[in-house]
Backbone as CSV, one residue per row, in Angstrom:
resi,resn,N_x,N_y,N_z,CA_x,CA_y,CA_z,C_x,C_y,C_z
1,MET,2.148,18.291,-5.357,3.236,17.627,-4.695,2.927,17.564,-3.201
2,LYS,3.161,16.411,-2.609,2.833,16.199,-1.212,4.111,16.121,-0.379
3,ARG,4.118,16.815,0.748,5.254,16.760,1.653,5.042,15.605,2.623
4,ILE,6.035,14.725,2.722,6.004,13.596,3.645,7.075,13.856,4.688
5,GLU,6.670,13.825,5.952,7.587,14.207,7.020,7.647,13.135,8.098
6,ALA,8.865,12.835,8.549,9.067,11.948,9.693,9.097,12.832,10.934
7,ILE,8.115,12.683,11.792,7.957,13.579,12.939,9.133,13.491,13.900
8,ILE,9.563,12.289,14.229,10.600,12.120,15.247,11.947,12.641,14.765
9,THR,12.337,12.326,13.533,13.652,12.731,13.034,13.628,14.087,12.352
10,ASP,12.434,14.617,12.120,12.259,15.911,11.466,12.804,15.915,10.035
11,GLU,12.910,14.739,9.421,13.321,14.649,8.024,12.079,14.716,7.157
12,TRP,12.244,15.166,5.923,11.090,15.255,5.036,11.525,15.093,3.591
13,MET,10.558,14.798,2.745,10.793,14.704,1.307,9.486,15.052,0.614
14,PHE,9.557,15.328,-0.663,8.360,15.614,-1.440,8.062,14.435,-2.352
15,ASP,6.786,14.124,-2.497,6.357,13.049,-3.386,5.340,13.617,-4.359
16,ASP,5.678,13.574,-5.641,4.749,14.093,-6.651,3.818,12.999,-7.179
17,GLY,3.984,11.763,-6.692,3.114,10.669,-7.098,3.505,10.011,-8.406
18,GLN,4.570,10.469,-9.049,4.972,9.940,-10.351,5.336,8.458,-10.264
19,GLU,6.096,8.076,-9.231,6.486,6.679,-9.080,5.270,5.776,-8.915
20,THR,4.301,6.231,-8.142,3.079,5.456,-7.932,2.316,5.294,-9.234
21,ARG,2.201,6.369,-9.999,1.502,6.289,-11.281,2.202,5.320,-12.231
22,GLU,3.537,5.343,-12.244,4.297,4.432,-13.097,4.103,2.981,-12.655
23,CYS,4.083,2.761,-11.350,3.882,1.414,-10.810,2.507,0.881,-11.203
24,ILE,1.489,1.708,-11.079,0.128,1.301,-11.434,0.029,1.031,-12.934
25,ALA,0.661,1.880,-13.738,0.598,1.722,-15.196,1.310,0.453,-15.666
26,SER,2.391,0.074,-14.990,3.154,-1.101,-15.421,2.711,-2.389,-14.725
27,PHE,1.714,-2.316,-13.866,1.244,-3.491,-13.124,0.668,-4.537,-14.073
28,GLN,1.109,-5.788,-13.910,0.630,-6.884,-14.745,0.241,-8.061,-13.864
29,SER,-0.902,-8.658,-14.160,-1.357,-9.806,-13.395,-2.429,-10.560,-14.165
30,VAL,-2.384,-11.896,-14.048,-3.466,-12.704,-14.598,-4.476,-13.035,-13.504
31,VAL,-4.142,-12.718,-12.267,-5.008,-13.020,-11.124,-5.840,-11.807,-10.731
32,TYR,-5.181,-10.663,-10.621,-5.857,-9.445,-10.166,-6.328,-8.614,-11.354
33,ALA,-7.537,-8.105,-11.252,-8.098,-7.267,-12.314,-7.457,-5.885,-12.318
34,SER,-6.975,-5.442,-11.160,-6.379,-4.106,-11.080,-5.343,-4.049,-9.960
35,TYR,-4.568,-3.000,-9.984,-3.582,-2.743,-8.932,-4.282,-2.575,-7.588
36,GLN,-5.462,-1.978,-7.592,-6.216,-1.765,-6.352,-6.621,-3.101,-5.728
37,ASP,-6.990,-4.085,-6.540,-7.322,-5.415,-6.019,-6.099,-6.067,-5.381
38,TYR,-4.945,-5.900,-6.020,-3.680,-6.426,-5.497,-3.375,-5.800,-4.137
39,MET,-3.489,-4.477,-4.054,-3.209,-3.787,-2.796,-4.230,-4.153,-1.717
40,ALA,-5.473,-4.406,-2.096,-6.498,-4.815,-1.128,-6.121,-6.155,-0.498
41,ASP,-5.576,-7.080,-1.298,-5.135,-8.355,-0.736,-3.937,-8.169,0.191
42,LEU,-3.012,-7.288,-0.158,-1.881,-7.031,0.733,-2.348,-6.433,2.053
43,LEU,-3.368,-5.596,1.998,-3.935,-5.030,3.225,-4.560,-6.128,4.087
44,VAL,-5.283,-7.042,3.470,-5.882,-8.163,4.215,-4.788,-8.998,4.868
45,LEU,-3.705,-9.263,4.129,-2.612,-10.072,4.670,-1.912,-9.394,5.843
46,SER,-1.989,-8.085,5.930,-1.322,-7.363,7.015,-2.182,-7.218,8.266
47,GLN,-3.439,-7.638,8.208,-4.324,-7.476,9.360,-3.923,-8.393,10.507
48,ASN,-4.160,-7.911,11.713,-3.906,-8.677,12.920,-5.125,-9.548,13.205
49,ASP,-4.918,-10.866,13.360,-6.049,-11.768,13.614,-6.609,-11.603,15.024
50,ASP,-5.735,-11.291,15.958,-6.128,-11.320,17.367,-6.697,-10.013,17.899
51,PHE,-6.152,-8.901,17.463,-6.555,-7.619,18.032,-7.142,-6.702,16.974
52,LYS,-8.146,-5.967,17.357,-8.654,-4.910,16.496,-8.259,-3.599,17.163
53,PHE,-8.098,-2.600,16.395,-7.654,-1.330,16.949,-8.811,-0.354,16.954
54,ALA,-9.033,0.237,18.088,-10.145,1.160,18.265,-9.671,2.337,19.100
55,LEU,-10.425,3.396,19.071,-10.096,4.548,19.906,-10.274,4.174,21.374
56,PRO,-9.478,4.766,22.273,-9.547,4.395,23.686,-10.937,4.500,24.296
57,HIS,-11.730,5.494,23.880,-13.051,5.651,24.488,-14.062,4.621,23.983
58,GLU,-13.675,3.827,22.985,-14.598,2.836,22.436,-14.512,1.489,23.142
59,THR,-13.532,1.324,23.999,-13.326,0.028,24.641,-12.652,0.201,25.992
60,ASP,-12.757,-0.804,26.830,-12.099,-0.772,28.137,-10.630,-1.147,28.039
61,SER,-10.241,-1.838,26.983,-8.878,-2.315,26.818,-8.143,-1.454,25.801
62,HIS,-6.835,-1.335,25.988,-6.022,-0.619,25.002,-5.850,-1.463,23.740
63,PHE,-5.948,-2.769,23.880,-5.828,-3.683,22.755,-7.046,-4.604,22.746
64,PRO,-8.151,-4.151,22.214,-9.360,-4.977,22.236,-9.208,-6.238,21.388
65,ARG,-9.569,-7.345,21.982,-9.494,-8.626,21.268,-10.674,-8.775,20.326
66,ARG,-10.436,-9.486,19.251,-11.515,-9.791,18.316,-12.353,-10.933,18.889
67,THR,-13.601,-10.974,18.497,-14.437,-12.116,18.869,-13.997,-13.311,18.036
68,ALA,-14.423,-14.497,18.432,-14.056,-15.707,17.688,-14.550,-15.635,16.246
69,GLU,-15.733,-15.064,16.049,-16.287,-14.953,14.693,-15.477,-13.972,13.846
70,GLU,-15.084,-12.837,14.444,-14.271,-11.854,13.715,-12.927,-12.462,13.335
71,ARG,-12.309,-13.168,14.284,-11.007,-13.784,14.035,-11.116,-14.821,12.917
72,GLN,-12.151,-15.649,12.964,-12.353,-16.666,11.935,-12.551,-16.018,10.566
73,ASP,-13.322,-14.950,10.507,-13.569,-14.241,9.251,-12.272,-13.688,8.675
74,ILE,-11.434,-13.107,9.535,-10.161,-12.542,9.065,-9.233,-13.646,8.573
75,ILE,-9.173,-14.751,9.296,-8.295,-15.849,8.881,-8.746,-16.417,7.535
76,ILE,-10.037,-16.565,7.333,-10.548,-17.054,6.042,-10.182,-16.081,4.922
77,LYS,-10.364,-14.780,5.168,-9.994,-13.772,4.161,-8.500,-13.832,3.864
78,LYS,-7.676,-14.046,4.914,-6.229,-14.130,4.726,-5.842,-15.344,3.885
79,VAL,-6.490,-16.467,4.122,-6.192,-17.681,3.354,-6.492,-17.453,1.877
80,HIS,-7.641,-16.872,1.580,-7.999,-16.603,0.182,-7.046,-15.577,-0.442
81,ALA,-6.707,-14.534,0.313,-5.785,-13.511,-0.192,-4.407,-14.107,-0.440
82,ARG,-3.933,-14.968,0.472,-2.619,-15.612,0.317,-2.603,-16.493,-0.933
83,ARG,-3.668,-17.227,-1.180,-3.740,-18.077,-2.380,-3.692,-17.240,-3.652
84,ARG,-4.471,-16.148,-3.679,-4.453,-15.274,-4.866,-3.066,-14.663,-5.059
85,TYR,-2.459,-14.217,-3.970,-1.140,-13.585,-4.040,-0.088,-14.585,-4.539
86,GLN,-0.107,-15.814,-4.007,0.843,-16.834,-4.450,0.647,-17.162,-5.925
87,GLU,-0.603,-17.291,-6.349,-0.887,-17.567,-7.763,-0.391,-16.413,-8.635
88,HIS,-0.582,-15.198,-8.165,-0.119,-14.007,-8.876,1.400,-14.077,-9.083
89,LEU,2.144,-14.403,-8.017,3.600,-14.479,-8.116,4.046,-15.645,-8.993
90,GLU,3.389,-16.791,-8.852,3.753,-17.967,-9.649,3.535,-17.746,-11.139
91,ASN,2.586,-16.904,-11.494,2.310,-16.611,-12.903,3.093,-15.410,-13.418
92,GLY,4.084,-14.965,-12.655,4.957,-13.891,-13.105,4.364,-12.503,-13.005
93,GLY,3.434,-12.313,-12.097,2.825,-10.999,-11.915,3.785,-9.998,-11.300
94,SER,3.467,-8.736,-11.449,4.283,-7.657,-10.893,4.323,-7.757,-9.380
95,GLU,5.479,-7.380,-8.816,5.621,-7.393,-7.362,6.233,-6.078,-6.912
96,ASN,5.676,-5.498,-5.881,6.221,-4.261,-5.333,7.408,-4.585,-4.450
97,GLU,8.512,-3.904,-4.672,9.683,-4.063,-3.821,9.677,-2.942,-2.799
98,THR,9.318,-3.270,-1.582,9.283,-2.244,-0.537,10.307,-2.501,0.545
99,SER,11.053,-3.596,0.445,11.965,-3.958,1.527,13.065,-2.926,1.729
100,GLY,13.521,-2.246,0.678,14.578,-1.269,0.830,14.098,0.161,0.761
101,ALA,12.803,0.356,0.918,12.230,1.687,0.729,12.770,2.707,1.716
102,LEU,13.089,2.278,2.918,13.577,3.221,3.928,15.075,3.096,4.158
103,SER,15.785,2.392,3.274,17.203,2.144,3.494,18.051,3.406,3.402
104,ASP,17.543,4.456,2.775,18.305,5.692,2.670,18.270,6.508,3.953
105,PHE,17.324,6.214,4.827,17.212,6.970,6.069,18.141,6.376,7.119
106,PRO,18.771,7.234,7.932,19.650,6.716,8.983,18.826,5.973,10.037
107,LEU,19.367,4.849,10.495,18.669,4.058,11.507,19.112,4.516,12.892
108,LYS,18.170,4.653,13.784,18.476,5.035,15.156,18.026,3.927,16.079
109,LYS,18.802,3.693,17.126,18.409,2.699,18.110,17.347,3.299,19.014
110,ALA,16.490,2.435,19.511,15.420,2.895,20.400,15.997,3.301,21.748
111,HIS,15.451,4.346,22.300,15.837,4.787,23.642,14.714,4.451,24.590
112,HIS,15.051,3.788,25.685,14.022,3.396,26.657,14.150,4.203,27.924
């Protein structure tokens, strides 16, 4: 069992991984060969086209920009991932509902 803790609010919960195992076991798709392939496409879709993230000592900028070639490569990967994802949904594939995952936690306004 893994303890998951929110550092700022000091809230925590335990995750035994059962929900994840059930999600993987019930995953259905005619597009993706596995749940891992599906998650890999979601990761590609979440990438930032403009900035890459690196440790501060690796670059002069806090937000290093991608080169034109890197940006083009990411955009091409995103287009292919978006097409596979849309086809997956159109064919009735499984979809992860994460929009309400944190709805049980109290929301706090940012302090500046």
